[in-house]
C-alpha beads as a LAMMPS data file, in Angstrom:
LAMMPS data file: protein, C-alpha beads

349 atoms
348 bonds

1 atom types
1 bond types

-500.0 500.0 xlo xhi
-500.0 500.0 ylo yhi
-500.0 500.0 zlo zhi

Masses

1 110.0

Atoms # bond

1 1 1 -55.522 -49.975 54.353
2 1 1 -55.600 -46.160 54.625
3 1 1 -52.214 -44.844 55.195
4 1 1 -53.879 -42.917 59.295
5 1 1 -53.845 -46.075 60.202
6 1 1 -49.851 -46.837 60.736
7 1 1 -50.065 -44.702 63.134
8 1 1 -50.616 -46.095 66.768
9 1 1 -53.830 -45.488 67.808
10 1 1 -54.442 -47.842 70.103
11 1 1 -54.331 -45.922 72.662
12 1 1 -57.769 -45.287 71.629
13 1 1 -58.454 -47.555 74.617
14 1 1 -60.033 -43.685 75.981
15 1 1 -62.964 -44.592 74.543
16 1 1 -63.940 -46.606 78.257
17 1 1 -65.426 -42.818 78.177
18 1 1 -69.362 -43.557 78.055
19 1 1 -70.622 -42.035 74.689
20 1 1 -72.854 -38.330 75.964
21 1 1 -74.211 -37.016 72.753
22 1 1 -75.898 -34.316 74.176
23 1 1 -74.186 -33.623 77.829
24 1 1 -71.591 -31.904 78.407
25 1 1 -69.424 -34.294 80.732
26 1 1 -66.107 -32.424 82.278
27 1 1 -64.430 -35.712 81.346
28 1 1 -64.445 -35.100 77.858
29 1 1 -62.742 -31.183 78.149
30 1 1 -60.425 -32.097 80.979
31 1 1 -56.007 -32.740 79.805
32 1 1 -55.808 -36.067 78.767
33 1 1 -52.166 -36.606 80.341
34 1 1 -51.148 -39.534 78.411
35 1 1 -49.223 -38.526 75.073
36 1 1 -50.691 -40.013 72.037
37 1 1 -47.897 -41.892 70.143
38 1 1 -47.184 -42.025 66.063
39 1 1 -44.659 -44.318 63.880
40 1 1 -44.592 -43.306 60.591
41 1 1 -42.485 -45.254 58.019
42 1 1 -41.025 -42.693 55.496
43 1 1 -37.984 -39.774 56.144
44 1 1 -40.213 -36.593 56.908
45 1 1 -43.673 -35.970 57.664
46 1 1 -45.687 -33.717 55.548
47 1 1 -49.135 -32.185 57.016
48 1 1 -51.246 -28.678 55.595
49 1 1 -52.467 -26.871 58.663
50 1 1 -55.429 -24.573 58.203
51 1 1 -58.557 -23.270 60.755
52 1 1 -61.578 -21.438 60.578
53 1 1 -62.886 -23.456 57.542
54 1 1 -67.095 -24.461 58.435
55 1 1 -68.569 -21.792 56.536
56 1 1 -70.268 -23.391 53.846
57 1 1 -71.856 -20.581 53.157
58 1 1 -71.523 -18.890 49.037
59 1 1 -71.705 -15.404 48.713
60 1 1 -73.072 -13.678 46.414
61 1 1 -71.616 -13.834 42.440
62 1 1 -69.318 -16.862 43.796
63 1 1 -69.369 -20.121 41.542
64 1 1 -67.786 -21.832 44.547
65 1 1 -67.767 -21.170 48.039
66 1 1 -65.446 -20.191 50.347
67 1 1 -64.719 -23.511 51.765
68 1 1 -64.579 -25.224 48.249
69 1 1 -62.179 -23.414 47.097
70 1 1 -59.866 -24.133 49.542
71 1 1 -60.694 -27.505 50.069
72 1 1 -60.214 -27.804 46.456
73 1 1 -56.711 -26.101 46.232
74 1 1 -55.573 -28.618 49.590
75 1 1 -56.476 -32.248 47.616
76 1 1 -54.204 -30.727 45.401
77 1 1 -51.919 -30.561 47.471
78 1 1 -52.317 -33.205 49.695
79 1 1 -51.986 -35.598 46.866
80 1 1 -48.856 -34.324 44.851
81 1 1 -47.083 -34.507 48.842
82 1 1 -49.005 -37.132 49.982
83 1 1 -49.757 -35.443 53.044
84 1 1 -49.872 -37.601 56.115
85 1 1 -52.015 -35.259 58.477
86 1 1 -53.570 -32.126 58.769
87 1 1 -53.239 -29.605 61.267
88 1 1 -56.941 -28.194 62.106
89 1 1 -56.813 -25.015 64.535
90 1 1 -60.779 -24.700 64.968
91 1 1 -63.472 -23.168 64.352
92 1 1 -64.624 -26.686 62.358
93 1 1 -68.390 -25.736 62.294
94 1 1 -69.646 -22.082 61.943
95 1 1 -73.712 -20.778 61.464
96 1 1 -73.797 -21.062 57.421
97 1 1 -77.945 -19.531 57.212
98 1 1 -80.802 -18.645 58.563
99 1 1 -81.840 -20.924 60.674
100 1 1 -78.131 -22.540 61.027
101 1 1 -76.726 -23.669 64.778
102 1 1 -72.918 -22.515 66.042
103 1 1 -70.536 -25.381 66.063
104 1 1 -72.562 -29.143 66.501
105 1 1 -75.503 -30.242 68.795
106 1 1 -74.312 -34.158 69.151
107 1 1 -72.269 -36.440 67.413
108 1 1 -75.279 -37.055 64.802
109 1 1 -75.766 -33.720 63.753
110 1 1 -75.803 -33.088 59.494
111 1 1 -72.916 -30.917 59.732
112 1 1 -70.789 -33.552 60.135
113 1 1 -71.383 -35.027 56.861
114 1 1 -72.281 -32.105 55.044
115 1 1 -69.277 -29.251 56.364
116 1 1 -66.849 -31.785 57.167
117 1 1 -66.788 -35.116 54.791
118 1 1 -69.214 -33.686 52.230
119 1 1 -66.585 -30.864 51.460
120 1 1 -63.074 -32.750 51.955
121 1 1 -62.099 -35.414 49.402
122 1 1 -59.630 -37.295 47.771
123 1 1 -56.621 -38.056 50.163
124 1 1 -58.318 -35.217 52.471
125 1 1 -60.969 -37.644 52.950
126 1 1 -57.832 -40.356 54.189
127 1 1 -55.541 -38.632 56.662
128 1 1 -56.085 -37.304 60.196
129 1 1 -57.013 -34.454 61.406
130 1 1 -55.163 -33.716 64.955
131 1 1 -58.152 -30.493 65.785
132 1 1 -58.621 -27.847 68.631
133 1 1 -62.124 -26.452 69.305
134 1 1 -62.446 -22.947 68.133
135 1 1 -64.680 -20.403 70.009
136 1 1 -68.034 -21.203 67.144
137 1 1 -66.779 -25.249 68.704
138 1 1 -67.479 -24.089 72.045
139 1 1 -71.067 -21.939 70.892
140 1 1 -72.212 -25.163 70.529
141 1 1 -71.201 -28.546 72.165
142 1 1 -67.857 -28.905 72.342
143 1 1 -67.904 -32.528 73.407
144 1 1 -69.851 -33.729 71.070
145 1 1 -66.706 -32.705 69.292
146 1 1 -64.544 -34.844 71.733
147 1 1 -67.089 -37.109 71.828
148 1 1 -67.649 -37.821 68.109
149 1 1 -63.703 -38.123 67.826
150 1 1 -64.104 -41.034 70.276
151 1 1 -66.809 -43.256 69.251
152 1 1 -67.734 -42.038 65.510
153 1 1 -65.026 -41.142 63.585
154 1 1 -61.009 -41.107 65.432
155 1 1 -59.669 -39.674 61.744
156 1 1 -61.620 -35.998 63.401
157 1 1 -58.669 -36.383 66.169
158 1 1 -60.255 -34.762 69.278
159 1 1 -60.000 -37.087 72.093
160 1 1 -59.853 -33.993 74.497
161 1 1 -59.135 -29.885 74.583
162 1 1 -55.942 -30.427 75.540
163 1 1 -53.277 -33.284 74.192
164 1 1 -50.129 -34.502 73.704
165 1 1 -48.832 -36.208 70.984
166 1 1 -45.637 -37.559 69.879
167 1 1 -44.728 -38.592 65.964
168 1 1 -41.862 -40.607 65.557
169 1 1 -40.310 -41.118 61.901
170 1 1 -37.050 -42.398 59.777
171 1 1 -34.569 -43.795 60.034
172 1 1 -33.290 -42.574 63.089
173 1 1 -37.098 -42.259 65.107
174 1 1 -36.779 -38.950 65.121
175 1 1 -38.744 -37.203 67.729
176 1 1 -41.957 -34.411 67.157
177 1 1 -43.591 -33.388 70.199
178 1 1 -46.860 -31.729 69.520
179 1 1 -48.569 -29.655 72.731
180 1 1 -52.573 -29.292 71.588
181 1 1 -54.285 -26.739 73.304
182 1 1 -57.605 -24.870 74.497
183 1 1 -56.830 -20.949 74.240
184 1 1 -61.049 -20.197 74.412
185 1 1 -60.309 -19.201 78.496
186 1 1 -57.234 -17.426 77.887
187 1 1 -58.050 -15.502 75.098
188 1 1 -61.712 -13.918 76.519
189 1 1 -61.476 -11.369 79.595
190 1 1 -64.448 -11.030 81.778
191 1 1 -66.009 -7.684 80.113
192 1 1 -65.403 -8.987 76.395
193 1 1 -68.656 -9.748 74.911
194 1 1 -67.977 -13.147 73.513
195 1 1 -66.714 -14.243 76.960
196 1 1 -70.378 -13.649 77.020
197 1 1 -71.354 -15.976 74.269
198 1 1 -69.358 -18.773 76.323
199 1 1 -69.766 -18.736 79.805
200 1 1 -72.668 -21.095 79.878
201 1 1 -70.463 -23.638 78.611
202 1 1 -67.529 -23.163 80.621
203 1 1 -69.503 -23.203 83.623
204 1 1 -71.135 -26.458 82.232
205 1 1 -67.966 -28.118 82.356
206 1 1 -66.444 -26.065 85.692
207 1 1 -64.022 -23.309 83.372
208 1 1 -65.622 -20.721 84.693
209 1 1 -62.568 -19.431 86.994
210 1 1 -58.855 -17.750 86.861
211 1 1 -57.527 -20.718 88.968
212 1 1 -58.929 -23.052 85.716
213 1 1 -56.846 -20.718 83.588
214 1 1 -53.859 -21.059 86.169
215 1 1 -54.811 -24.610 86.275
216 1 1 -54.219 -24.976 82.055
217 1 1 -51.294 -23.032 81.722
218 1 1 -49.615 -25.258 84.248
219 1 1 -50.509 -28.401 82.932
220 1 1 -48.760 -26.676 79.199
221 1 1 -46.034 -26.214 81.045
222 1 1 -45.567 -29.411 82.612
223 1 1 -46.195 -30.923 79.257
224 1 1 -43.906 -28.708 77.470
225 1 1 -41.081 -30.092 80.287
226 1 1 -41.711 -33.282 79.891
227 1 1 -41.110 -33.641 76.274
228 1 1 -37.343 -31.453 76.570
229 1 1 -36.056 -34.394 74.886
230 1 1 -37.989 -34.116 71.108
231 1 1 -35.798 -32.527 68.321
232 1 1 -38.995 -30.540 67.120
233 1 1 -41.696 -29.131 69.903
234 1 1 -45.106 -27.961 68.217
235 1 1 -47.518 -25.927 69.907
236 1 1 -51.278 -26.383 68.701
237 1 1 -54.127 -23.385 69.363
238 1 1 -57.103 -21.555 67.886
239 1 1 -56.084 -18.054 68.767
240 1 1 -52.951 -16.817 67.196
241 1 1 -50.320 -15.272 68.627
242 1 1 -48.472 -13.595 65.481
243 1 1 -47.774 -9.379 66.542
244 1 1 -50.678 -7.804 68.736
245 1 1 -52.809 -10.159 68.087
246 1 1 -50.737 -11.507 71.062
247 1 1 -51.631 -8.775 73.441
248 1 1 -55.364 -10.340 74.559
249 1 1 -55.909 -10.945 78.269
250 1 1 -54.222 -14.136 79.532
251 1 1 -52.831 -15.457 75.481
252 1 1 -49.161 -13.471 76.496
253 1 1 -48.575 -16.069 79.106
254 1 1 -48.183 -17.980 76.633
255 1 1 -44.935 -16.662 75.099
256 1 1 -43.179 -16.965 77.719
257 1 1 -43.676 -20.467 78.836
258 1 1 -42.454 -21.174 74.236
259 1 1 -39.445 -19.352 74.963
260 1 1 -38.776 -20.798 78.000
261 1 1 -38.790 -24.424 76.703
262 1 1 -37.521 -23.501 73.515
263 1 1 -40.903 -24.358 71.137
264 1 1 -40.097 -24.451 67.721
265 1 1 -43.483 -22.770 66.461
266 1 1 -47.050 -22.268 67.224
267 1 1 -49.881 -22.887 64.853
268 1 1 -53.471 -21.343 65.451
269 1 1 -56.254 -19.541 63.828
270 1 1 -59.286 -17.365 64.098
271 1 1 -58.036 -14.685 62.369
272 1 1 -59.142 -15.663 59.088
273 1 1 -56.248 -14.559 57.439
274 1 1 -52.438 -16.231 56.503
275 1 1 -49.048 -14.596 58.869
276 1 1 -46.549 -14.859 60.806
277 1 1 -44.611 -13.302 62.998
278 1 1 -40.924 -15.514 62.435
279 1 1 -38.097 -16.402 65.176
280 1 1 -35.337 -14.203 65.746
281 1 1 -32.853 -13.243 68.270
282 1 1 -34.721 -12.800 72.066
283 1 1 -37.860 -13.964 70.225
284 1 1 -36.578 -17.793 68.941
285 1 1 -40.680 -19.011 68.023
286 1 1 -42.347 -18.858 65.146
287 1 1 -45.835 -18.159 65.110
288 1 1 -47.875 -18.997 62.038
289 1 1 -51.265 -18.095 61.739
290 1 1 -53.448 -19.750 59.177
291 1 1 -57.200 -19.218 59.447
292 1 1 -58.376 -18.588 55.729
293 1 1 -60.250 -21.827 55.312
294 1 1 -63.507 -20.556 54.855
295 1 1 -63.607 -16.316 55.940
296 1 1 -61.644 -13.562 55.327
297 1 1 -59.969 -10.709 58.178
298 1 1 -57.350 -8.118 57.804
299 1 1 -54.360 -9.893 59.502
300 1 1 -52.702 -9.492 63.166
301 1 1 -50.716 -6.515 63.294
302 1 1 -47.012 -6.468 63.949
303 1 1 -46.478 -9.406 61.595
304 1 1 -42.839 -10.058 59.757
305 1 1 -45.650 -11.256 56.521
306 1 1 -49.407 -11.439 55.852
307 1 1 -51.529 -11.625 52.947
308 1 1 -54.130 -8.993 52.160
309 1 1 -57.828 -8.975 53.413
310 1 1 -59.613 -11.579 51.359
311 1 1 -56.835 -13.357 50.948
312 1 1 -58.234 -17.703 51.357
313 1 1 -55.936 -20.314 51.995
314 1 1 -53.687 -22.471 54.158
315 1 1 -50.252 -23.405 55.438
316 1 1 -47.792 -26.583 53.361
317 1 1 -44.896 -27.840 55.689
318 1 1 -42.358 -31.033 55.400
319 1 1 -40.696 -32.123 58.096
320 1 1 -37.592 -33.862 57.833
321 1 1 -34.708 -34.678 60.852
322 1 1 -32.622 -31.496 60.095
323 1 1 -35.322 -29.125 58.302
324 1 1 -38.631 -27.459 58.632
325 1 1 -39.853 -25.867 55.043
326 1 1 -43.082 -24.543 54.124
327 1 1 -44.711 -22.277 51.972
328 1 1 -47.782 -20.217 52.539
329 1 1 -50.381 -21.253 49.719
330 1 1 -53.125 -18.615 48.525
331 1 1 -56.069 -20.305 47.536
332 1 1 -58.431 -17.586 46.515
333 1 1 -58.522 -18.810 42.813
334 1 1 -60.082 -22.367 43.106
335 1 1 -58.450 -23.565 39.900
336 1 1 -55.014 -21.653 40.220
337 1 1 -53.643 -22.107 44.009
338 1 1 -50.390 -20.146 44.415
339 1 1 -47.383 -20.460 46.439
340 1 1 -46.927 -16.890 48.227
341 1 1 -44.182 -17.079 51.531
342 1 1 -41.382 -20.003 52.010
343 1 1 -39.781 -20.408 54.473
344 1 1 -37.688 -22.861 56.801
345 1 1 -36.946 -23.339 60.665
346 1 1 -34.134 -25.472 61.953
347 1 1 -34.375 -27.560 65.102
348 1 1 -33.962 -26.758 68.806
349 1 1 -30.943 -26.241 69.741

Bonds

1 1 1 2
2 1 2 3
3 1 3 4
4 1 4 5
5 1 5 6
6 1 6 7
7 1 7 8
8 1 8 9
9 1 9 10
10 1 10 11
11 1 11 12
12 1 12 13
13 1 13 14
14 1 14 15
15 1 15 16
16 1 16 17
17 1 17 18
18 1 18 19
19 1 19 20
20 1 20 21
21 1 21 22
22 1 22 23
23 1 23 24
24 1 24 25
25 1 25 26
26 1 26 27
27 1 27 28
28 1 28 29
29 1 29 30
30 1 30 31
31 1 31 32
32 1 32 33
33 1 33 34
34 1 34 35
35 1 35 36
36 1 36 37
37 1 37 38
38 1 38 39
39 1 39 40
40 1 40 41
41 1 41 42
42 1 42 43
43 1 43 44
44 1 44 45
45 1 45 46
46 1 46 47
47 1 47 48
48 1 48 49
49 1 49 50
50 1 50 51
51 1 51 52
52 1 52 53
53 1 53 54
54 1 54 55
55 1 55 56
56 1 56 57
57 1 57 58
58 1 58 59
59 1 59 60
60 1 60 61
61 1 61 62
62 1 62 63
63 1 63 64
64 1 64 65
65 1 65 66
66 1 66 67
67 1 67 68
68 1 68 69
69 1 69 70
70 1 70 71
71 1 71 72
72 1 72 73
73 1 73 74
74 1 74 75
75 1 75 76
76 1 76 77
77 1 77 78
78 1 78 79
79 1 79 80
80 1 80 81
81 1 81 82
82 1 82 83
83 1 83 84
84 1 84 85
85 1 85 86
86 1 86 87
87 1 87 88
88 1 88 89
89 1 89 90
90 1 90 91
91 1 91 92
92 1 92 93
93 1 93 94
94 1 94 95
95 1 95 96
96 1 96 97
97 1 97 98
98 1 98 99
99 1 99 100
100 1 100 101
101 1 101 102
102 1 102 103
103 1 103 104
104 1 104 105
105 1 105 106
106 1 106 107
107 1 107 108
108 1 108 109
109 1 109 110
110 1 110 111
111 1 111 112
112 1 112 113
113 1 113 114
114 1 114 115
115 1 115 116
116 1 116 117
117 1 117 118
118 1 118 119
119 1 119 120
120 1 120 121
121 1 121 122
122 1 122 123
123 1 123 124
124 1 124 125
125 1 125 126
126 1 126 127
127 1 127 128
128 1 128 129
129 1 129 130
130 1 130 131
131 1 131 132
132 1 132 133
133 1 133 134
134 1 134 135
135 1 135 136
136 1 136 137
137 1 137 138
138 1 138 139
139 1 139 140
140 1 140 141
141 1 141 142
142 1 142 143
143 1 143 144
144 1 144 145
145 1 145 146
146 1 146 147
147 1 147 148
148 1 148 149
149 1 149 150
150 1 150 151
151 1 151 152
152 1 152 153
153 1 153 154
154 1 154 155
155 1 155 156
156 1 156 157
157 1 157 158
158 1 158 159
159 1 159 160
160 1 160 161
161 1 161 162
162 1 162 163
163 1 163 164
164 1 164 165
165 1 165 166
166 1 166 167
167 1 167 168
168 1 168 169
169 1 169 170
170 1 170 171
171 1 171 172
172 1 172 173
173 1 173 174
174 1 174 175
175 1 175 176
176 1 176 177
177 1 177 178
178 1 178 179
179 1 179 180
180 1 180 181
181 1 181 182
182 1 182 183
183 1 183 184
184 1 184 185
185 1 185 186
186 1 186 187
187 1 187 188
188 1 188 189
189 1 189 190
190 1 190 191
191 1 191 192
192 1 192 193
193 1 193 194
194 1 194 195
195 1 195 196
196 1 196 197
197 1 197 198
198 1 198 199
199 1 199 200
200 1 200 201
201 1 201 202
202 1 202 203
203 1 203 204
204 1 204 205
205 1 205 206
206 1 206 207
207 1 207 208
208 1 208 209
209 1 209 210
210 1 210 211
211 1 211 212
212 1 212 213
213 1 213 214
214 1 214 215
215 1 215 216
216 1 216 217
217 1 217 218
218 1 218 219
219 1 219 220
220 1 220 221
221 1 221 222
222 1 222 223
223 1 223 224
224 1 224 225
225 1 225 226
226 1 226 227
227 1 227 228
228 1 228 229
229 1 229 230
230 1 230 231
231 1 231 232
232 1 232 233
233 1 233 234
234 1 234 235
235 1 235 236
236 1 236 237
237 1 237 238
238 1 238 239
239 1 239 240
240 1 240 241
241 1 241 242
242 1 242 243
243 1 243 244
244 1 244 245
245 1 245 246
246 1 246 247
247 1 247 248
248 1 248 249
249 1 249 250
250 1 250 251
251 1 251 252
252 1 252 253
253 1 253 254
254 1 254 255
255 1 255 256
256 1 256 257
257 1 257 258
258 1 258 259
259 1 259 260
260 1 260 261
261 1 261 262
262 1 262 263
263 1 263 264
264 1 264 265
265 1 265 266
266 1 266 267
267 1 267 268
268 1 268 269
269 1 269 270
270 1 270 271
271 1 271 272
272 1 272 273
273 1 273 274
274 1 274 275
275 1 275 276
276 1 276 277
277 1 277 278
278 1 278 279
279 1 279 280
280 1 280 281
281 1 281 282
282 1 282 283
283 1 283 284
284 1 284 285
285 1 285 286
286 1 286 287
287 1 287 288
288 1 288 289
289 1 289 290
290 1 290 291
291 1 291 292
292 1 292 293
293 1 293 294
294 1 294 295
295 1 295 296
296 1 296 297
297 1 297 298
298 1 298 299
299 1 299 300
300 1 300 301
301 1 301 302
302 1 302 303
303 1 303 304
304 1 304 305
305 1 305 306
306 1 306 307
307 1 307 308
308 1 308 309
309 1 309 310
310 1 310 311
311 1 311 312
312 1 312 313
313 1 313 314
314 1 314 315
315 1 315 316
316 1 316 317
317 1 317 318
318 1 318 319
319 1 319 320
320 1 320 321
321 1 321 322
322 1 322 323
323 1 323 324
324 1 324 325
325 1 325 326
326 1 326 327
327 1 327 328
328 1 328 329
329 1 329 330
330 1 330 331
331 1 331 332
332 1 332 333
333 1 333 334
334 1 334 335
335 1 335 336
336 1 336 337
337 1 337 338
338 1 338 339
339 1 339 340
340 1 340 341
341 1 341 342
342 1 342 343
343 1 343 344
344 1 344 345
345 1 345 346
346 1 346 347
347 1 347 348
348 1 348 349
């Protein structure tokens, strides 16, 4: 039996939703309030975090495409550390060649087998990918990704665009809360050209108003308030909150919430780099950026550490009852990945 089946995914009775391969039904994107509960037998959790991985193109002179380089390094890490799951920070499917399309069109899109199942092998093909949607996913049919998760392959875990997980592990049943959020409506101002690429999709699900933004912020705060008995609280979203990248439209509204409710860390992608803003006096949350799964960009300004533009890679984390240990992995050279930055965090006070 695959290890991920030990996770309590009985909650996937959410499958009561009717399969819809092409439409944009609002019930597939609206927040799911009830937590999805997972129980792990080990005394630690080991996981990999990365995003922006869905570009399969091979640039001139490359033997291995960028996606393949990161996938090979992640496979080795996941098998060496017996990783339990992946935190997927979004942008799962890009335009990779002339004539290609953004995101996926339906649950039957060939990209599912080619870019996801065909690219990630070994243990990466066995464990659950706990996901959020990026802007390129919204440019296509984002609800098809939710529908795929619910009806085709639950390893691609995206039961809604907003959902909560509770993980319990170790002899003391240490509780970890995960709040997965969609940051697309928070990141793009009405005048942003990328907002115009999203507007039709947002209108189809009724997310094109400021009231929707306030409703989603309220949902996030309510879920954080409910999880205050957790030893660790993590939030996962697509867009970054590192340094100046946090100063975009409504994204700045998230940081006061995270600090008020003593979130341990926020994981993101979107900017195609590896970077971190560490917790410090007056700012108790650690902000991770791991968006170098298949493309590269200059990092966010105002970070405490980052890899230079052109670096591919991912984040590896081991979580015990009393310690969160992390390491950033540079996978730019496919067969010689290397640890480039390490650190640790302590439980919530």
